[in-house]
C-alpha positions in Angstrom: -16.5 5.3 -7.8 -14.1 3.4 -10.1 -12.7 6.8 -11.1 -11.9 7.5 -7.4 -10.4 4.0 -7.0 -8.1 4.6 -10.0 -7.0 7.9 -8.6 -6.2 6.3 -5.2 -4.2 3.5 -6.8 -2.3 5.9 -9.0 -1.2 7.9 -5.9 -0.4 4.7 -3.9 1.8 3.5 -6.8 4.0 6.5 -6.3 5.0 5.4 -2.8 8.0 3.0 -2.6 8.9 0.9 0.4 12.4 2.2 1.2 13.7 -1.3 2.0 12.7 -2.6 -1.4 12.6 -1.0 -4.8 8.9 -1.7 -5.3 5.9 0.5 -4.7 3.4 -0.5 -2.0 0.8 -1.6 -4.5 3.3 -4.0 -6.2 4.3 -5.3 -2.7 0.6 -6.2 -2.0 0.4 -3.9 1.0 -3.0 -2.5 0.0 -5.7 -4.8 1.3 -8.9 -2.8 0.5 -10.1 0.4 -1.0 -13.6 1.2 0.1 -15.5 4.1 -1.4 -18.8 5.6 -0.4 -19.9 8.8 -2.1 -16.9 11.1 -1.9 -15.4 9.4 1.1 -12.8 6.6 0.9 -11.0 4.2 3.2 -7.8 2.5 2.4 -6.8 -0.5 4.4 -3.2 -1.4 4.2 -0.4 -3.3 6.0 3.4 -3.1 6.3 5.8 -5.9 5.6 6.2 -6.3 9.3 4.6 -4.7 12.4 8.2 -3.6 13.3 8.9 -2.0 9.9 11.5 0.7 10.6 10.0 2.8 7.8 6.4 2.3 8.8 5.8 5.8 10.1 7.3 7.4 6.9 5.2 5.1 4.6 2.0 5.9 6.5 2.8 9.6 6.4 3.5 9.4 2.7 0.2 7.5 2.1 -1.7 10.2 3.9 0.1 13.0 2.1 -0.4 11.5 -1.4 -4.0 10.7 -0.8 -4.7 14.2 0.5 -3.8 15.4 -3.0 -7.0 13.9 -4.4 -9.2 17.0 -4.3 -12.3 15.2 -5.6 -12.6 13.2 -2.4 -13.8 14.9 0.7 -12.5 12.4 3.3 -9.9 9.6 3.2 -9.3 7.3 6.1 -6.1 5.2 6.3 -6.3 2.1 8.4 -3.2 0.0 9.2 -3.9 -3.7 9.9 -1.7 -6.8 10.5 -4.3 -9.4 10.0 -3.7 -11.1 7.7 0.0 -10.8 8.2 1.8 -9.7 4.9 3.8 -12.3 3.1 5.5 -12.3 -0.4 2.6 -14.3 -2.0 0.6 -11.0 -1.8 3.0 -9.5 -4.4 2.7 -9.3 -8.1 4.6 -12.3 -9.5 7.7 -10.6 -10.9 8.5 -8.5 -7.9 8.0 -11.6 -5.7 10.5 -13.6 -7.8 13.0 -10.8 -7.6 12.7 -10.6 -3.8 12.9 -14.4 -3.4 16.1 -14.4 -5.4 17.7 -11.9 -3.0 17.1 -14.3 -0.1 15.2 -11.8 1.9 12.1 -14.0 1.9 11.8 -17.8 1.5 8.8 -19.7 0.2 
């Protein structure tokens, strides 16, 4: 199962949020990766429910995950609870974004 989790994360790290120069894993948009046998479920969010790139990010997530031939089924669930905030990010990207003034602590 850890092998599948690593494959999923590797694919998700290839997807950048078009508004920021960080991938969706760095941004902390991935909330859960659940694996049962050869089925997986990825629970993720967007930086805002009104994200203008939301559809393209979701489409890219589905496309990248479908490349994992070892998995038979992958479900992608989008949630907004909890609402994303910069504290979900890895430390360095958060600091960079805070310096831009986009987000405030």
